[in-house]
C-alpha beads as a LAMMPS data file, in Angstrom:
LAMMPS data file: protein, C-alpha beads

260 atoms
259 bonds

1 atom types
1 bond types

-500.0 500.0 xlo xhi
-500.0 500.0 ylo yhi
-500.0 500.0 zlo zhi

Masses

1 110.0

Atoms # bond

1 1 1 0.706 17.863 11.489
2 1 1 -1.056 19.669 8.639
3 1 1 -4.242 17.761 7.699
4 1 1 -5.438 20.665 5.537
5 1 1 -3.099 21.981 2.875
6 1 1 -5.097 25.162 2.222
7 1 1 -8.663 26.441 2.015
8 1 1 -10.432 28.862 -0.302
9 1 1 -13.777 29.734 1.244
10 1 1 -15.584 26.449 1.914
11 1 1 -13.284 24.550 -0.464
12 1 1 -10.482 22.693 1.324
13 1 1 -7.567 20.754 -0.110
14 1 1 -6.657 18.005 2.348
15 1 1 -2.984 17.089 2.506
16 1 1 -3.700 13.353 2.483
17 1 1 -5.726 13.591 -0.710
18 1 1 -3.103 15.825 -2.300
19 1 1 -0.321 13.362 -1.504
20 1 1 -2.368 10.491 -2.934
21 1 1 -2.866 12.530 -6.110
22 1 1 0.886 13.207 -6.362
23 1 1 1.700 9.549 -5.732
24 1 1 -0.859 8.333 -8.263
25 1 1 0.458 10.742 -10.903
26 1 1 4.077 9.653 -10.421
27 1 1 3.055 5.992 -10.324
28 1 1 1.127 6.348 -13.577
29 1 1 4.063 8.134 -15.199
30 1 1 6.435 5.342 -14.192
31 1 1 4.134 2.516 -15.331
32 1 1 3.461 4.230 -18.644
33 1 1 7.177 4.760 -19.238
34 1 1 8.297 1.289 -18.132
35 1 1 5.546 -0.578 -19.988
36 1 1 6.316 1.280 -23.217
37 1 1 10.103 1.057 -22.908
38 1 1 10.353 -2.553 -21.725
39 1 1 7.314 -4.208 -23.271
40 1 1 6.089 -1.913 -26.040
41 1 1 2.701 -1.284 -24.406
42 1 1 0.996 1.973 -25.398
43 1 1 0.120 4.661 -22.856
44 1 1 -3.609 4.490 -23.680
45 1 1 -3.751 0.885 -22.491
46 1 1 -2.098 1.852 -19.218
47 1 1 -4.757 4.509 -18.708
48 1 1 -7.434 1.808 -18.789
49 1 1 -5.387 -0.256 -16.350
50 1 1 -5.087 2.744 -14.014
51 1 1 -8.867 3.146 -13.885
52 1 1 -9.328 -0.519 -12.976
53 1 1 -6.608 -0.329 -10.323
54 1 1 -8.124 2.778 -8.715
55 1 1 -11.607 1.242 -8.565
56 1 1 -10.455 -2.128 -7.225
57 1 1 -8.105 -0.464 -4.704
58 1 1 -10.953 1.689 -3.406
59 1 1 -13.405 -1.213 -3.114
60 1 1 -10.897 -3.572 -1.494
61 1 1 -9.462 -1.001 0.898
62 1 1 -12.914 0.142 1.966
63 1 1 -14.291 -3.394 2.395
64 1 1 -11.371 -4.507 4.585
65 1 1 -11.769 -1.333 6.654
66 1 1 -15.415 -2.181 7.309
67 1 1 -14.489 -5.782 8.137
68 1 1 -12.248 -4.570 10.972
69 1 1 -15.441 -3.752 12.888
70 1 1 -18.297 -5.365 10.924
71 1 1 -20.930 -5.127 13.648
72 1 1 -20.450 -1.358 13.851
73 1 1 -20.548 -0.657 10.122
74 1 1 -22.919 -3.252 8.699
75 1 1 -25.562 -2.814 11.393
76 1 1 -26.020 0.846 10.529
77 1 1 -26.118 2.433 7.093
78 1 1 -25.422 5.771 8.766
79 1 1 -22.060 4.451 9.996
80 1 1 -21.225 3.138 6.524
81 1 1 -22.044 6.487 4.990
82 1 1 -20.252 8.493 7.694
83 1 1 -16.956 6.694 7.115
84 1 1 -17.227 6.285 3.346
85 1 1 -14.554 8.837 2.445
86 1 1 -12.075 7.963 5.178
87 1 1 -10.464 4.764 6.361
88 1 1 -8.822 2.300 3.992
89 1 1 -6.812 -0.873 4.572
90 1 1 -3.835 -1.267 2.260
91 1 1 -3.951 -5.068 2.269
92 1 1 -7.570 -4.923 1.127
93 1 1 -6.574 -2.724 -1.792
94 1 1 -3.601 -4.946 -2.656
95 1 1 -5.557 -8.201 -2.528
96 1 1 -8.255 -6.758 -4.780
97 1 1 -5.886 -5.064 -7.224
98 1 1 -3.754 -8.137 -7.968
99 1 1 -6.500 -10.412 -9.401
100 1 1 -8.075 -7.522 -11.320
101 1 1 -4.688 -6.547 -12.774
102 1 1 -3.889 -10.156 -13.710
103 1 1 -7.273 -10.474 -15.431
104 1 1 -6.576 -7.329 -17.448
105 1 1 -3.042 -8.448 -18.332
106 1 1 -4.399 -11.726 -19.683
107 1 1 -7.210 -9.954 -21.526
108 1 1 -4.676 -7.731 -23.276
109 1 1 -2.291 -10.693 -23.782
110 1 1 0.497 -8.971 -21.851
111 1 1 3.231 -10.937 -20.033
112 1 1 1.620 -11.318 -16.612
113 1 1 4.685 -11.711 -14.406
114 1 1 6.680 -9.035 -16.201
115 1 1 3.793 -6.618 -15.658
116 1 1 3.454 -7.622 -11.994
117 1 1 7.146 -6.785 -11.545
118 1 1 6.470 -3.282 -12.835
119 1 1 3.250 -3.037 -10.855
120 1 1 5.257 -3.738 -7.676
121 1 1 7.470 -0.727 -8.360
122 1 1 4.412 1.357 -9.212
123 1 1 2.733 0.336 -5.950
124 1 1 5.806 1.408 -3.954
125 1 1 5.714 4.873 -5.511
126 1 1 2.044 5.427 -4.740
127 1 1 2.038 3.761 -1.335
128 1 1 5.211 5.424 -0.067
129 1 1 3.940 8.902 -0.898
130 1 1 0.486 7.990 0.409
131 1 1 1.991 7.110 3.793
132 1 1 3.467 10.602 3.948
133 1 1 -0.116 11.789 3.516
134 1 1 -1.050 9.647 6.527
135 1 1 1.613 11.457 8.534
136 1 1 0.169 14.861 7.687
137 1 1 -3.376 13.681 8.418
138 1 1 -2.372 12.019 11.693
139 1 1 -3.922 8.662 10.832
140 1 1 -2.126 5.309 11.247
141 1 1 -0.331 6.850 14.245
142 1 1 1.950 5.059 16.693
143 1 1 1.939 4.260 20.374
144 1 1 3.297 6.717 22.943
145 1 1 7.052 7.241 22.884
146 1 1 9.680 9.435 24.503
147 1 1 12.346 8.665 21.903
148 1 1 14.177 11.634 20.339
149 1 1 12.331 11.142 17.040
150 1 1 8.853 10.864 18.587
151 1 1 6.345 13.269 17.038
152 1 1 3.657 15.358 18.705
153 1 1 0.446 16.303 16.926
154 1 1 -1.200 19.578 17.880
155 1 1 -3.599 20.343 15.019
156 1 1 -7.161 19.862 16.293
157 1 1 -8.239 18.282 12.975
158 1 1 -5.549 15.617 13.257
159 1 1 -6.728 12.029 13.801
160 1 1 -3.871 11.265 16.230
161 1 1 -3.925 11.941 19.990
162 1 1 -2.827 15.529 20.588
163 1 1 0.126 16.865 22.604
164 1 1 1.537 13.377 23.184
165 1 1 4.832 11.971 21.910
166 1 1 4.120 9.139 19.460
167 1 1 6.103 6.748 17.297
168 1 1 5.984 8.201 13.740
169 1 1 4.780 4.893 12.285
170 1 1 3.713 6.617 9.079
171 1 1 7.333 7.639 8.486
172 1 1 8.501 4.148 9.424
173 1 1 6.202 2.818 6.711
174 1 1 7.356 5.346 4.110
175 1 1 10.991 4.546 4.891
176 1 1 10.291 0.826 4.522
177 1 1 8.448 1.264 1.229
178 1 1 10.987 3.639 -0.336
179 1 1 13.784 1.279 0.718
180 1 1 11.984 -1.576 -1.044
181 1 1 11.505 0.689 -4.072
182 1 1 15.233 1.429 -4.251
183 1 1 16.032 -2.281 -3.991
184 1 1 13.554 -3.211 -6.723
185 1 1 14.949 -0.592 -9.088
186 1 1 18.461 -1.960 -8.541
187 1 1 17.387 -5.580 -8.971
188 1 1 15.393 -4.758 -12.103
189 1 1 18.648 -4.486 -14.052
190 1 1 19.595 -8.046 -13.132
191 1 1 16.191 -9.693 -12.830
192 1 1 16.725 -13.482 -12.740
193 1 1 13.149 -14.435 -13.581
194 1 1 9.850 -12.709 -14.273
195 1 1 7.917 -12.292 -11.055
196 1 1 11.031 -11.963 -8.902
197 1 1 10.507 -8.277 -8.136
198 1 1 6.849 -8.825 -7.361
199 1 1 7.550 -11.601 -4.848
200 1 1 10.389 -9.663 -3.208
201 1 1 8.111 -6.650 -2.827
202 1 1 5.331 -8.715 -1.268
203 1 1 7.641 -10.563 1.139
204 1 1 9.629 -7.534 2.304
205 1 1 6.587 -5.301 2.716
206 1 1 4.664 -7.941 4.669
207 1 1 7.638 -8.591 6.955
208 1 1 8.252 -4.889 7.550
209 1 1 4.563 -4.191 8.062
210 1 1 4.383 -6.899 10.753
211 1 1 7.216 -5.217 12.648
212 1 1 5.752 -1.714 12.309
213 1 1 2.415 -3.006 13.627
214 1 1 4.123 -3.458 17.021
215 1 1 4.453 0.331 17.232
216 1 1 0.982 1.177 15.910
217 1 1 -1.391 2.827 18.341
218 1 1 -4.608 3.190 16.324
219 1 1 -6.616 0.291 17.745
220 1 1 -9.371 0.736 15.146
221 1 1 -7.414 -1.558 12.824
222 1 1 -8.492 -4.491 15.012
223 1 1 -6.892 -7.636 16.368
224 1 1 -7.224 -11.351 15.694
225 1 1 -5.700 -12.033 19.120
226 1 1 -6.208 -9.035 21.409
227 1 1 -3.014 -6.974 21.794
228 1 1 -0.989 -9.839 20.295
229 1 1 -1.838 -10.374 16.625
230 1 1 -3.459 -7.639 14.537
231 1 1 -5.446 -8.228 11.358
232 1 1 -2.545 -6.903 9.295
233 1 1 -0.025 -9.163 11.021
234 1 1 -2.266 -12.165 10.427
235 1 1 -2.567 -11.318 6.724
236 1 1 1.196 -10.692 6.589
237 1 1 1.932 -14.198 7.856
238 1 1 -0.225 -15.723 5.120
239 1 1 1.215 -13.426 2.440
240 1 1 4.834 -14.137 3.435
241 1 1 4.229 -17.892 3.458
242 1 1 2.547 -18.021 0.044
243 1 1 4.914 -15.533 -1.628
244 1 1 8.042 -17.262 -0.267
245 1 1 6.925 -20.664 -1.550
246 1 1 6.081 -19.155 -4.939
247 1 1 9.415 -17.314 -5.098
248 1 1 11.488 -20.448 -4.635
249 1 1 9.264 -22.416 -7.009
250 1 1 9.761 -19.815 -9.750
251 1 1 13.473 -19.535 -8.966
252 1 1 13.901 -23.293 -9.212
253 1 1 12.102 -23.277 -12.547
254 1 1 14.309 -20.475 -13.850
255 1 1 17.499 -22.263 -12.706
256 1 1 16.341 -25.495 -14.373
257 1 1 15.768 -23.687 -17.685
258 1 1 19.282 -22.202 -17.563
259 1 1 20.814 -25.613 -16.989
260 1 1 18.788 -27.299 -19.718

Bonds

1 1 1 2
2 1 2 3
3 1 3 4
4 1 4 5
5 1 5 6
6 1 6 7
7 1 7 8
8 1 8 9
9 1 9 10
10 1 10 11
11 1 11 12
12 1 12 13
13 1 13 14
14 1 14 15
15 1 15 16
16 1 16 17
17 1 17 18
18 1 18 19
19 1 19 20
20 1 20 21
21 1 21 22
22 1 22 23
23 1 23 24
24 1 24 25
25 1 25 26
26 1 26 27
27 1 27 28
28 1 28 29
29 1 29 30
30 1 30 31
31 1 31 32
32 1 32 33
33 1 33 34
34 1 34 35
35 1 35 36
36 1 36 37
37 1 37 38
38 1 38 39
39 1 39 40
40 1 40 41
41 1 41 42
42 1 42 43
43 1 43 44
44 1 44 45
45 1 45 46
46 1 46 47
47 1 47 48
48 1 48 49
49 1 49 50
50 1 50 51
51 1 51 52
52 1 52 53
53 1 53 54
54 1 54 55
55 1 55 56
56 1 56 57
57 1 57 58
58 1 58 59
59 1 59 60
60 1 60 61
61 1 61 62
62 1 62 63
63 1 63 64
64 1 64 65
65 1 65 66
66 1 66 67
67 1 67 68
68 1 68 69
69 1 69 70
70 1 70 71
71 1 71 72
72 1 72 73
73 1 73 74
74 1 74 75
75 1 75 76
76 1 76 77
77 1 77 78
78 1 78 79
79 1 79 80
80 1 80 81
81 1 81 82
82 1 82 83
83 1 83 84
84 1 84 85
85 1 85 86
86 1 86 87
87 1 87 88
88 1 88 89
89 1 89 90
90 1 90 91
91 1 91 92
92 1 92 93
93 1 93 94
94 1 94 95
95 1 95 96
96 1 96 97
97 1 97 98
98 1 98 99
99 1 99 100
100 1 100 101
101 1 101 102
102 1 102 103
103 1 103 104
104 1 104 105
105 1 105 106
106 1 106 107
107 1 107 108
108 1 108 109
109 1 109 110
110 1 110 111
111 1 111 112
112 1 112 113
113 1 113 114
114 1 114 115
115 1 115 116
116 1 116 117
117 1 117 118
118 1 118 119
119 1 119 120
120 1 120 121
121 1 121 122
122 1 122 123
123 1 123 124
124 1 124 125
125 1 125 126
126 1 126 127
127 1 127 128
128 1 128 129
129 1 129 130
130 1 130 131
131 1 131 132
132 1 132 133
133 1 133 134
134 1 134 135
135 1 135 136
136 1 136 137
137 1 137 138
138 1 138 139
139 1 139 140
140 1 140 141
141 1 141 142
142 1 142 143
143 1 143 144
144 1 144 145
145 1 145 146
146 1 146 147
147 1 147 148
148 1 148 149
149 1 149 150
150 1 150 151
151 1 151 152
152 1 152 153
153 1 153 154
154 1 154 155
155 1 155 156
156 1 156 157
157 1 157 158
158 1 158 159
159 1 159 160
160 1 160 161
161 1 161 162
162 1 162 163
163 1 163 164
164 1 164 165
165 1 165 166
166 1 166 167
167 1 167 168
168 1 168 169
169 1 169 170
170 1 170 171
171 1 171 172
172 1 172 173
173 1 173 174
174 1 174 175
175 1 175 176
176 1 176 177
177 1 177 178
178 1 178 179
179 1 179 180
180 1 180 181
181 1 181 182
182 1 182 183
183 1 183 184
184 1 184 185
185 1 185 186
186 1 186 187
187 1 187 188
188 1 188 189
189 1 189 190
190 1 190 191
191 1 191 192
192 1 192 193
193 1 193 194
194 1 194 195
195 1 195 196
196 1 196 197
197 1 197 198
198 1 198 199
199 1 199 200
200 1 200 201
201 1 201 202
202 1 202 203
203 1 203 204
204 1 204 205
205 1 205 206
206 1 206 207
207 1 207 208
208 1 208 209
209 1 209 210
210 1 210 211
211 1 211 212
212 1 212 213
213 1 213 214
214 1 214 215
215 1 215 216
216 1 216 217
217 1 217 218
218 1 218 219
219 1 219 220
220 1 220 221
221 1 221 222
222 1 222 223
223 1 223 224
224 1 224 225
225 1 225 226
226 1 226 227
227 1 227 228
228 1 228 229
229 1 229 230
230 1 230 231
231 1 231 232
232 1 232 233
233 1 233 234
234 1 234 235
235 1 235 236
236 1 236 237
237 1 237 238
238 1 238 239
239 1 239 240
240 1 240 241
241 1 241 242
242 1 242 243
243 1 243 244
244 1 244 245
245 1 245 246
246 1 246 247
247 1 247 248
248 1 248 249
249 1 249 250
250 1 250 251
251 1 251 252
252 1 252 253
253 1 253 254
254 1 254 255
255 1 255 256
256 1 256 257
257 1 257 258
258 1 258 259
259 1 259 260
């Protein structure tokens, strides 16, 4: 679509990076507001958390991207360097961010599960807007389609195949994530137990991501079983299983406390 927002001389603002910046800013605003309003946590502490989240998200997303084709990247430093600024795997970022965030919550003596609930909403804000950036950049594109809503990329700097109707999987992802965001914000008013929003976010995103993977056409993401089970689908199965068990365990504990 429009990979480059605008250029001034040799300086170019890429649309993907701009959308990430917008998403990160809105996510930080929400977390700062919610943490202060709900839990009395000062904005300065959230700033430190944001730095840790950004670093861990970058490292995890980049590492999982390299692991999709380890022989290509780890056998050549030039390939590592060439792809250092592009290519991230969301699950890698998520799986690195969670333990780092939990460590920081415990260090600051914050309620871990209450903060994870708010982190889930924050992640939806950033990720949903980030996926719109993917759409403009042409990455994470879909397989060929002749459906009325298929999109055609024509910009030569786009990462998607040009002049071919494709499933707009980036928009599918954004729709999924913003739908989860709306649900979480509604449920937040009637949260039955701390951690509920976090588990719902994990389960719904993993399930939706598995379905969207069927329409993905960028084979660089790799497969566990060729053309049958992608890396992301494999991770989704594990995530759904663990999060579902944890959800019902926490729910049972919350119900028991109410009855006691």
